[in-house]
C-alpha positions in Angstrom: 144.3 -116.9 121.5 147.7 -117.1 119.8 149.9 -114.1 119.8 151.4 -115.0 116.5 150.6 -112.3 113.9 149.0 -113.8 110.8 148.2 -110.7 108.8 148.8 -107.0 108.9 147.4 -104.2 106.8 149.4 -101.0 107.1 148.6 -97.5 105.8 146.0 -99.0 103.4 144.4 -96.7 100.9 142.0 -97.9 98.3 140.3 -95.7 95.8 138.5 -96.1 92.5 138.2 -93.7 89.6 134.6 -92.9 88.7 134.5 -90.5 85.8 136.7 -87.6 86.8 136.3 -88.3 90.5 138.5 -90.4 92.8 136.3 -92.3 95.2 138.1 -93.3 98.4 137.0 -96.6 99.9 139.7 -97.2 102.5 141.8 -94.4 103.9 145.0 -94.9 106.0 143.6 -98.2 107.5 145.5 -100.3 110.0 144.6 -103.8 111.0 146.4 -106.7 112.6 145.0 -110.3 112.7 146.5 -113.0 115.0 146.4 -116.7 114.5 143.2 -118.1 116.0 141.3 -114.8 115.8 137.6 -114.7 114.8 136.9 -111.1 113.7 133.6 -109.6 112.6 133.8 -106.6 110.3 130.7 -104.4 110.6 129.7 -101.0 109.1 127.2 -99.4 106.7 127.0 -100.3 103.1 129.8 -98.8 101.1 132.1 -98.6 104.1 134.7 -100.9 102.5 134.1 -104.2 104.3 134.2 -106.4 101.3 137.1 -104.4 99.8 139.0 -105.1 103.0 138.2 -108.8 102.8 139.3 -108.9 99.2 142.6 -107.3 100.0 143.2 -109.9 102.7 142.4 -112.7 100.2 144.5 -111.3 97.4 141.5 -110.7 95.2 142.3 -107.0 95.1 145.3 -104.8 95.6 145.6 -101.5 97.6 146.1 -98.2 95.9 148.9 -97.7 98.5 150.1 -99.3 101.7 151.0 -102.9 102.4 149.2 -106.2 102.8 151.3 -108.8 104.7 149.9 -112.3 105.3 152.0 -115.1 106.8 155.0 -112.9 106.6 154.7 -112.2 102.9 153.8 -109.0 101.1 151.0 -110.3 98.9 150.4 -106.9 97.3 153.8 -107.3 95.6 153.1 -110.8 94.1 152.5 -111.2 90.4 149.0 -112.3 89.4 150.1 -115.9 88.8 152.0 -116.1 92.0 149.1 -114.6 93.9 146.7 -117.2 92.5 148.9 -120.0 93.7 149.4 -118.4 97.1 145.6 -117.9 97.5 144.9 -121.5 96.6 147.3 -122.6 99.4 146.4 -120.2 102.2 142.9 -118.8 101.8 139.4 -120.2 102.0 136.4 -118.1 100.9 132.7 -118.4 102.0 130.2 -116.2 100.2 126.6 -115.2 100.8 125.2 -117.1 97.8 127.2 -120.3 98.2 128.6 -120.3 94.6 128.3 -124.0 94.3 128.5 -125.7 90.9 125.0 -127.0 90.2 126.1 -129.9 87.9 128.4 -131.3 90.6 127.5 -133.3 93.7 128.2 -131.9 97.2 131.4 -134.0 97.4 132.7 -132.9 94.1 132.0 -129.3 95.0 134.0 -129.7 98.1 136.8 -131.4 96.2 137.2 -128.6 93.7 140.0 -126.6 95.6 142.0 -129.8 95.8 142.3 -130.1 92.1 145.0 -127.4 92.4 147.1 -129.7 94.7 149.2 -132.8 94.0 146.8 -135.1 95.9 145.6 -138.2 94.1 142.0 -138.7 93.2 141.5 -141.1 96.2 143.1 -138.6 98.6 141.0 -135.8 97.3 137.8 -137.8 97.8 138.9 -138.8 101.3 139.6 -135.1 102.2 136.2 -134.0 100.8 134.4 -136.7 102.8 136.1 -135.7 106.0 135.2 -132.1 105.4 131.6 -132.9 104.8 131.6 -135.0 108.0 132.9 -132.0 110.0 130.0 -129.9 108.8 127.5 -132.7 109.5 126.7 -133.6 105.9 128.6 -137.0 105.5 125.3 -138.5 104.2 124.7 -135.8 101.6 127.9 -136.2 99.5 126.1 -137.6 96.4 123.4 -134.9 96.4 123.4 -132.0 94.0 123.0 -128.4 95.3 119.4 -128.2 94.2 118.6 -131.2 96.4 119.9 -129.4 99.5 118.4 -126.7 101.7 120.0 -123.2 101.8 121.7 -124.1 105.1 123.0 -127.3 103.8 124.4 -125.6 100.7 126.2 -123.1 102.9 127.6 -126.0 104.9 128.9 -127.5 101.7 130.5 -124.1 100.8 132.2 -123.9 104.2 133.5 -127.5 103.8 134.9 -126.4 100.4 136.5 -123.4 102.0 138.5 -125.4 104.6 139.1 -128.7 102.8 142.6 -127.6 101.7 143.4 -126.6 105.3 143.9 -122.8 104.6 145.4 -120.5 107.1 142.6 -117.9 106.8 138.9 -118.2 106.2 137.2 -115.1 104.7 133.4 -115.0 105.0 131.4 -112.4 103.2 127.9 -112.2 104.7 127.8 -116.0 105.2 124.3 -115.9 106.8 122.8 -113.1 104.7 120.6 -115.4 102.7 119.5 -117.6 105.5 116.6 -117.6 108.1 117.5 -116.9 111.7 117.6 -120.5 112.9 119.7 -121.7 110.0 122.0 -118.7 110.3 122.6 -119.5 114.0 123.6 -123.0 113.0 126.1 -121.8 110.4 127.5 -119.3 112.9 127.9 -122.1 115.5 129.7 -124.1 112.9 132.1 -121.2 112.3 132.7 -121.0 116.0 133.5 -124.7 116.1 136.0 -124.3 113.2 137.6 -121.5 115.1 137.7 -123.0 118.6 138.2 -126.7 117.9 140.0 -126.6 114.6 142.0 -123.4 115.2 140.9 -121.7 112.0 141.4 -117.9 111.8 138.2 -116.3 110.5 137.4 -112.8 109.3 133.7 -112.3 108.7 131.9 -109.4 107.1 128.3 -109.0 108.4 125.5 -106.4 108.8 123.9 -108.6 111.5 124.8 -107.7 115.2 123.6 -111.2 116.3 126.0 -112.7 113.8 128.8 -110.5 115.0 128.2 -111.6 118.5 129.5 -115.1 117.6 133.0 -113.6 116.8 135.7 -112.9 119.4 136.2 -109.3 118.3 134.1 -106.7 116.4 135.7 -104.0 114.2 133.6 -101.3 112.8 134.4 -99.7 109.4 133.0 -96.3 108.6 134.0 -93.9 105.9 137.0 -96.1 105.0 138.5 -96.3 108.5 138.3 -98.5 111.5 136.9 -95.7 113.8 136.3 -97.9 116.8 138.6 -100.1 118.6 138.0 -103.8 118.6 135.6 -105.0 121.3 136.7 -108.2 122.9 133.7 -110.3 123.6 133.3 -112.8 126.5 
């Protein structure tokens, strides 16, 4: 594992106002992520796992504290600068795939590349390579409704890493899949981490899913109350 620090969350507080009440989601949270890490974030519903993921990806900002990724304070960026930064550095994988139903698998994978300066031919080549990595090189012309749930999630993962992001953020990526298919997706994430060097942070409720990560962090009542457990 690399010792190079990729991201650091320092003194993070996140709260929301609900009526006349301040609802604390994250409270004085600290987290460091090194390049090549594969972290699983666990904890009960409402513990702040997805909020933490959104802070790392620049989809949300802390109420106080700092979010530093790749040496940059992303919590200080303007909305437009943050959107450009996110497109360059972050790949997202969600539970429900979020594929465009009117587009083919290849076109869905190509979408993030529309924000780059690549030519149309270069974008198509990148998308085909990404589909090959996830084992769907022969499904590029298929629409999402012609694919199984596991295949749709593979397309979503290909879309997440096609632009070669520094950090993959996965929010319950196997939550809508059966056990066998879920294990295949988790093995794919392990391959991306081990063979392609991708840094991954994964939110999950599933202990078997967490076992595929290199470290497990447990969030409870807005804090990381247990130390990371390094897995064999």
